[in-house]
N, C-alpha and C positions, 0 to 999 in steps of 0.2 A: 897342661895346666900344672902350676906348681902346687906345693902343699899348702900354700896360703890362699889358693883360689884365684890367683891372677893368671891371665893368659900369658903365654910366652912372648907375645907381641908387646907386652907392656900394659900400663893402666889404660882404662877406657877414657876416651876424650870427654871433657866437661860439656854438658848440654847448654844450649844458648840461654836457657832460663835459670842457670845455676847461680850460685853466690857471686862469682866473678863478674858475670854479665850484668847482674842487678846492680852491683856497686858502680860499674862504669856508667850505666844509664843514669843512676842517681847523680853522679858527678856532672854528667852532661846537662841534666836538667837544672842543677844548682848553678852551674856556670851560665846557662842561658838566662836564668832568673836574675843573677847578679848583673849581667850585661844589660838586661831590660831595665833594671833599677837605676843603673848609671845613666842610661839614655834618658829616662824619665827625669832624674835629678837635674841633668844638664839642661833639658828642655825647660823645666820649671825655673831654674836659675836665669836662663836667658829671657824668659817671659817676664819674670819679676823685675829683672834689671832694665827691661825695655819699657814696661808700663807701670811699675811700682814706684813708690816714693824714692826720692834721692837719698844718697848717703850724706852724712855730715860733711865729709870731705868734698863731695860734689857741690854742696851748698857753699862751702868756703871758697871754692874755685869760682862759682858763679857770682859770689859777692866781691870778688877781686881781692881776697885776703891771702891767697896762696903766694908765698914769697914776700909778702908785705912785712916790713921790719917794725914799723911803729903805728899804733892805733891812736888817732887824734880824737879827743872827746871834748866837746864844749860843755863847760860847767859854770855855775855861779861862783863868785869869789867873795861874797859879802853876806852870806846867810849862815850865822852860827848854828851848829847842830845839823844843818842840811848840807851846805857846801861853802867852805870858807878857806881862803888862802892865808897862810901864816907868814910871819916875817921872814922865815927862811925859804920861802917859795913853795913849800909843800902845801897840799890841799888835804882837808879832812872834813868828815861829815857823813851823814847817811847816804846822800846821793853819790858821794865818792866811793863808798864801799859797794854800793850797787853797781857802779860803773866798773870797778875792779872785778866784781863777780862775773859780770857779763863778758868783759874782756878776757878773763881767764878761760871761760867756756868757748870763746872764739879762737883761742890759741895764743893769747898774748899775756905773758906774765907781767907783774908790776913794773919792772924796769923798762918795758917796751910800750908802756901806756903814757901818753903825754896829754895833760890837761891844759886847756886854754880857756881863759875867761870869755864869757859870752853874755851880751846884754839881752834883755827881754825881747826887744823888737827884732833881734837878729836870729832868734832861735828857729824860726820857720825856715830861714834860708841857710841855716847852719854856718853862719859867718862868725868866726871867733878871732880874737886878737892875739898876735904873737908878742913876744917880749919887746920887739923893736917897733911895735905899732902897726904891723901889716895885718890885713884881714885874710884869713885862709878858710877854706871849706873843710869842716871837720867830718869825720866818719859818722859820729853819733853825737846827739845832744842829750845829756842827762842833767836837766837844769830846772827842777821843780815845775815841770811843764804840764799844765792841766790839759787833759784830753777833752775837746769839745767838738761838736758836729760842725760848727762854723770853721774851725781850724782845719778839719778834715776836708771840707769843701774848698778851702783855700789851698789845698795841696799838701798839707803836712801828713806824713806817713808815720802814724804812731804805732808803737808796740802795744802789747797787752799792758794793762796798768800794773805798777809795782808798789803803789802806796795809795791809801785812801785817807783823806783828811776833809776839812770843811772850812768855810770862810768864818773868820772871827775878827775881833777888834781889840786893839790895845789903846789905852790912854795913859796920861800921867797919873800916878797914884794919888797925887794931890788934887786932882779934878774929881769932885764928889758927885758929878752928874752921872747917873747910871746909864748903861747902854744894854738894853735887853733885846733890841732888834735894830735893824738898819734905819727904821723910821725915827729912832731916837737921835740920829745924826743929822736930821733935816736942819738946814741952816748953818751947820757947823762946817769948818774947814777940815777936810779929811784927805789924807794922802794915801795913794796906793800905787802899785806897779802899773805903769802904762801898758796898754794892750792886754791887760789881764781881765779875767772874768769879773773881778771885784769892781773895776772901774765902771762897768755898765750898770751893775747893781746899785752903786752909789747914786748915780745920776737919776735913776728911776725913783729913788727914795727922797729926792730933794736936797741932798747934801751938796756942798761945794767941793767937788772932786778935783784933786790935783794929781796928775799922773807923773811918775818919775821912772826912770829906767832902772834904778837900783833901790831896793828896799832900805838900804842903809841911809840913803838920802832922805827917805820919808821919816825914819826914826830920828835922824839928826834934827829935822824940822820940828818933830814932836818935842824933843828936848829943848829946842830953842823957843818954843811957844808959837812958832809960825803956823802950825796946824794944831787942831784939837784931838785928832785921833789918826790912827793908821789902820787900814784894813787890808787883809789879804788872807792867804791860807794859814790856818792855825799852826801847822808844822813849821812854817817860815817864821811866824811871829814869836813862837815859844822860845827860841834861842836868845831873844833880846830881853826876855822877862827875868829869867833866872841868872844867877851869877856864873861867871866863867869858872870851870873846874880848876882847882888849885894845881899849880905845877905845869899847866899847859902853856905852850908858846903863845905870845901875843899875836893877834891877827894883823894882817897887812893893812886892812881898812880900820882906822881908829876913829871912834866917835868922841865928841867933847861934851862937857857939861851933862854927864850922864845922870839920869834920875831914876827913881823907882817907878816901875810901870805896872799896870794892872791889865790882866787879860780877861776879856768879856766873852761869854758864850751868848751869841745872839739868836740861838734857837733855829739856826738854818738847817733844814732837813735835806738839803741838796749836797751830795758828795762831790768833792774835788778828787778826781782820779789822775794821778801823775803817770805819764808815759814817756818813752824814749822816742825822740825823732830819729828814725833809722834811715832817712833819705829815700830816694826813689827806687832803689834796688830791692826787689821782692825777696831775694835770697838773704840779704842782710836782715831784713825784717824777720824772716823765718828763723834765722840763727839767734837773734835777740829773744824772740818769743820762745824758742826752744830752751834757752837758758832760764828764762823766767818760769817756764812750765816745769822744768826739772827742779828749780828751786822751790816751787810751790808744792810739788807732789812727790819729789824724789828724795833720796837719802841726803842730798846736799841742802836741804831746807834750813839747816842750822845756820847757814851763811847769812840769809836774810834776817833771821831772828837775832843773831849776834849784832848785826848792824843796827837793828831797831832798838835793842836793849841798850846799847852803848850810847846812842846819840838822841833818841827820841823818848824812850821810856824814862830815861834818867831826868828828863826835863819836866815830867808830868807833875811832880809835887809842887813845883813853883808856879804852875799854870792852872791849878784847880780853881773853879770847877770846869773850865774849858778843857776838853779832850784834845791832846796834841795830834794824835792820829790813831787810826784803828790798828790794833796790835796783831793783826794777821795779814799775810800777803793776799791781795785780791786774787780770786780764781780767774784764770784766763777764760774768756768767752769762747763759744764754738768757733767763731771766725779766727780766733788767735791761736788755736791749737795746731801744732805742727807734728807731722809724722815723718820719721826718717827710716831708711832701710837699715836693718841690722840683722844679720843672719844669726840663727840660734846659737851657733858655736862662738860667735863674738860676744854674746852676753856673758859667757863664762870665762872666756879668754882675756877679755879687756876690762879694765876698771870702769866704774860708773861715776859720772857720765863719760861717754867715749870722747874724750878731748883729743884733738890732734897734738902731736908732738911739735912744739914750736921750733922754728928754724933758728939756728945759732945767730944771736944778735951781733951786729958789728961792734968793734972794740969800743967805739965812742958811746954806744948805748949800754954796753955791758959794764962800763965803768960807773954808770949812774946807779948806785945800789939802793938808794932810798926811794920811797914812793913820792914822787914829786913831778911837777910839770916840766922841770928842767929850765924854767924861765928865770 
């Protein structure tokens, strides 16, 4: 033995339970735990992917939007403040802004959206006119379309509502006969949009109802004295009562012999809720509802508010005491709520909402810079 107390054979071997053995065992246990965690995570991901809600991209694929270059939307072209075509071919109004909002969430920026005029009786079938007069099936209809149970029974697939308004009446300001309810129109000639909910209400109250495809035709007949009143949704009529904002381009549809009009509140407590005709594909309906859901409850809610303030709130002072429309977006009902799969790390890594990156548009579409139908 040396003077330091060690055997000449060298240091004693470490025991199995010493510090080195404990460290190796700890590493083995940690590795096994990590392996088990990876297996569990992979299993959970597979289960959620198999039975959980779809991703937004899966919905787009099911809706037939993957690789699609242009989104066709049927809109009204003669409703100031709601949806109107201008002399230069562009469209403007509350419905137009809502259509752009939805299209953006579906992955289509403004130059890749094409608006086509659609008549009231063609909204259910989604048949709109092109510039050369052909009828084509559009992807969506955003055209002051009231949601009713009868229309649903007839096969119209509505989205969640995006605006709440009510039925009202306009007359010439020179007509001093008051209109406090629809019964006051009994015996009078009253024009409304054909196939609308207003037409049925008029007949029940004893008025001489005249149905027209376009509200502008009704208003022109009111100016001409052919009818005594026009009735439909207040948000539609409001744009004809106030003056057109200074500096705006003139509309494509021009009216003659324009007179001052009066907007009457008829005390109707039934709401008219406007929805989008999304067509028969359930994935398309889910995508539209998801856009409206995020607009109502998410950080992007200012898009709806900006559209309302610009086009509908600005008309209120000319239409008092009749309310133009409710100044908040309707809440989606339980049946309209949509759930999509988004992993926790996506919530931090991706902007909200998780919009798909649009495919590069073809040169012909890319050259169309302004918001217009291209017609």
